[in-house]
C-alpha positions as CSV (number, residue, x, y, z in Angstrom):
1,M,-118.7,51.4,-62.2
2,T,-119.2,52.5,-65.8
3,I,-116.1,52.5,-67.9
4,Y,-115.9,54.5,-71.4
5,L,-113.1,53.9,-73.8
6,I,-113.0,57.1,-75.8
7,H,-112.5,56.5,-79.4
8,S,-111.5,58.0,-82.9
9,T,-111.5,55.5,-85.9
10,H,-108.8,58.3,-87.0
11,S,-106.1,57.7,-84.9
12,E,-104.2,54.5,-85.5
13,A,-103.6,53.8,-81.6
14,S,-107.4,54.1,-80.8
15,R,-108.0,51.5,-83.7
16,N,-105.4,49.4,-82.2
17,L,-106.5,49.3,-78.8
18,V,-110.3,49.1,-79.6
19,N,-109.3,46.0,-82.3
20,I,-107.5,44.1,-79.2
21,I,-109.9,44.5,-76.8
22,G,-112.4,42.5,-79.1
23,G,-114.4,45.9,-80.6
24,D,-114.3,46.9,-83.9
25,G,-111.8,49.5,-84.4
26,M,-113.5,51.1,-87.4
27,A,-116.9,51.5,-85.8
28,Q,-118.0,54.8,-83.9
29,D,-120.1,53.7,-80.9
30,Q,-120.2,50.4,-79.6
31,D,-120.6,48.3,-76.3
32,I,-118.2,45.5,-75.3
33,I,-117.2,42.9,-72.8
34,Y,-113.6,42.4,-72.5
35,D,-112.0,40.6,-69.6
36,G,-115.2,40.6,-67.8
37,H,-115.5,44.5,-68.0
38,P,-118.7,46.2,-69.6
39,I,-116.8,48.8,-71.7
40,K,-118.9,51.5,-73.5
41,I,-116.7,52.6,-76.6
42,L,-117.8,56.1,-77.4
43,S,-116.4,58.3,-80.4
44,R,-114.9,61.6,-79.8
45,R,-118.3,62.9,-81.6
46,Q,-120.5,60.8,-79.0
47,S,-118.1,62.3,-76.2
48,V,-119.3,65.9,-77.1
49,L,-122.5,64.9,-77.4
50,D,-122.8,63.6,-73.9
51,A,-121.6,66.2,-71.4
52,S,-121.3,64.1,-68.3
53,I,-118.2,62.7,-70.0
54,P,-115.0,64.6,-70.3
55,L,-113.2,64.7,-73.6
56,Y,-110.2,63.3,-73.5
57,P,-107.4,63.0,-76.4
58,V,-107.5,59.4,-77.6
59,P,-107.6,56.9,-76.8
60,S,-108.6,57.6,-73.5
61,L,-110.5,55.9,-70.7
62,V,-112.8,57.5,-68.4
63,V,-114.1,55.7,-65.3
64,V,-117.5,56.9,-63.7
65,D,-117.7,56.0,-60.3
66,G,-120.4,57.4,-57.7
67,G,-121.0,60.1,-59.9
68,E,-117.2,60.9,-60.2
69,A,-115.7,61.0,-63.2
70,R,-112.2,60.5,-64.0
71,G,-110.4,60.0,-67.0
72,G,-106.7,60.0,-69.0
73,S,-105.0,58.7,-72.2
74,V,-104.4,55.3,-72.0
75,E,-102.2,53.4,-74.7
76,T,-102.7,49.1,-73.9
77,W,-105.5,47.3,-71.7
78,A,-102.8,46.7,-69.2
79,D,-102.9,51.0,-69.2
80,C,-106.7,50.6,-68.6
81,L,-106.6,48.0,-66.0
82,D,-103.9,49.9,-64.0
83,F,-106.5,53.2,-64.5
84,I,-109.3,51.1,-63.1
85,D,-107.8,49.5,-60.2
86,N,-105.6,52.3,-59.3
87,P,-107.2,55.6,-58.8
88,P,-105.4,58.6,-58.9
89,V,-104.8,59.5,-55.1
90,P,-105.7,63.0,-54.3
91,A,-103.2,65.7,-53.1
92,P,-103.3,66.0,-49.6
93,S,-105.0,69.5,-48.7
94,V,-102.7,72.1,-48.0
95,P,-104.1,74.6,-45.5
96,A,-103.8,78.2,-46.4
97,P,-101.5,79.8,-44.5
98,K,-102.4,81.7,-41.4
99,V,-102.4,85.7,-42.0
100,E,-104.9,87.3,-39.5
101,F,-103.5,87.1,-36.0
102,T,-104.5,88.0,-32.7
103,K,-102.4,90.5,-30.9
104,T,-101.1,87.6,-28.6
105,D,-100.5,85.2,-31.3
106,F,-98.9,88.0,-33.5
107,L,-96.5,88.8,-30.4
108,D,-95.9,85.4,-30.1
109,L,-94.3,85.1,-33.8
110,F,-91.5,87.2,-32.3
111,T,-88.7,85.5,-30.1
112,V,-89.3,86.8,-25.7
113,E,-85.7,88.6,-26.6
114,E,-87.1,90.2,-29.8
115,Q,-90.1,91.7,-27.5
116,I,-88.3,92.6,-25.0
117,A,-85.6,94.7,-26.8
118,L,-88.4,96.0,-29.0
119,K,-90.3,96.9,-25.7
120,G,-87.0,98.7,-24.8
121,L,-86.6,100.6,-27.8
122,E,-90.3,102.0,-27.1
123,K,-89.1,105.4,-25.6
124,T,-86.0,106.1,-27.6
125,D,-86.9,105.0,-31.2
126,D,-90.0,106.5,-33.0
127,A,-90.5,103.8,-35.5
128,V,-90.4,101.6,-32.4
129,A,-93.0,103.6,-30.9
130,L,-95.0,103.8,-33.6
131,F,-94.8,99.6,-34.2
132,W,-96.4,99.7,-30.7
133,E,-98.9,102.4,-30.8
134,R,-100.5,100.6,-34.1
135,Y,-100.3,97.3,-32.2
136,R,-102.1,98.6,-29.4
137,V,-105.0,100.4,-31.3
138,A,-105.4,97.3,-33.9
139,D,-108.1,95.0,-33.3
140,N,-106.6,91.7,-35.1
141,I,-103.0,91.7,-37.2
142,R,-102.8,91.0,-40.7
143,L,-99.4,89.5,-42.3
144,D,-101.0,90.5,-45.7
145,D,-101.6,94.1,-44.5
146,P,-99.0,96.4,-46.6
147,R,-98.8,98.1,-43.0
148,T,-97.9,95.4,-41.2
149,I,-95.4,94.5,-44.0
150,G,-94.1,97.9,-43.9
151,A,-93.9,97.8,-39.9
152,I,-91.2,94.3,-40.4
153,N,-89.4,95.9,-42.9
154,M,-88.5,99.3,-41.1
155,L,-87.8,97.1,-37.9
156,A,-85.3,94.8,-40.1
157,A,-83.9,98.1,-41.9
158,A,-83.2,99.6,-38.4
159,G,-81.4,96.4,-37.4
160,H,-83.7,95.3,-34.7
161,I,-84.8,92.3,-36.2
162,T,-82.5,90.4,-38.7
163,L,-83.8,90.2,-42.8
164,D,-84.4,86.3,-42.1
165,R,-86.3,87.2,-38.8
166,A,-88.6,89.5,-40.9
167,A,-89.3,86.7,-43.2
168,A,-89.8,84.4,-40.8
169,I,-92.5,86.7,-39.1
170,L,-94.4,87.6,-42.2
171,E,-94.8,83.8,-43.2
172,G,-96.2,83.5,-39.9
C-alpha cells in the first residue's frame, strides 16, 4: 500500500496537516514516516504530472493498494487513519431490471384471474383480440417496447386491469 498526501503550500489546512505529521508545510514534495506509515507528500503540481495519482482538493489522502487508487479530503491525521483503515465499501450492485421476457414469463406477470378474463374477452373485444394476436406472433416480449407499453395501457384504459396492475406489469 502506498499513501500519498496531496498538498499545497497555498492551503493553510494543508500546511498545518503536513506540519503536524512531521513534514515541512512549506515544502512541495517530500517523503516522511509518521506513526509507522511511509507517506509521500505530493504537491498538486506533482500529482498532475503523475497521471496514476488522482487529483483531489487539498489536503487529500490517496491510497494506492493493489493497483486501485482511492482518495478523498482529509483534515486531520485521525481522518487519514480512518481513511487508511476503513476503505469505502462499494455499494451493492443492483441488477438491471429485466425487460425481455419469454412469452410464458410475460404471461406470468398477469394474475391467473387476469389471464382468464383477458382470454375470455378475446372474441368480444377487438383490442384484446389484437393483444393476443400480437402475443402469439412475438418471439419474445420487451417491457420497454412502445407496442407492449401501449397494449398494457390500452388494457388499463379499457378497465380490463387497474392502473396499478398496469404499472406493476410494466415494471416486471
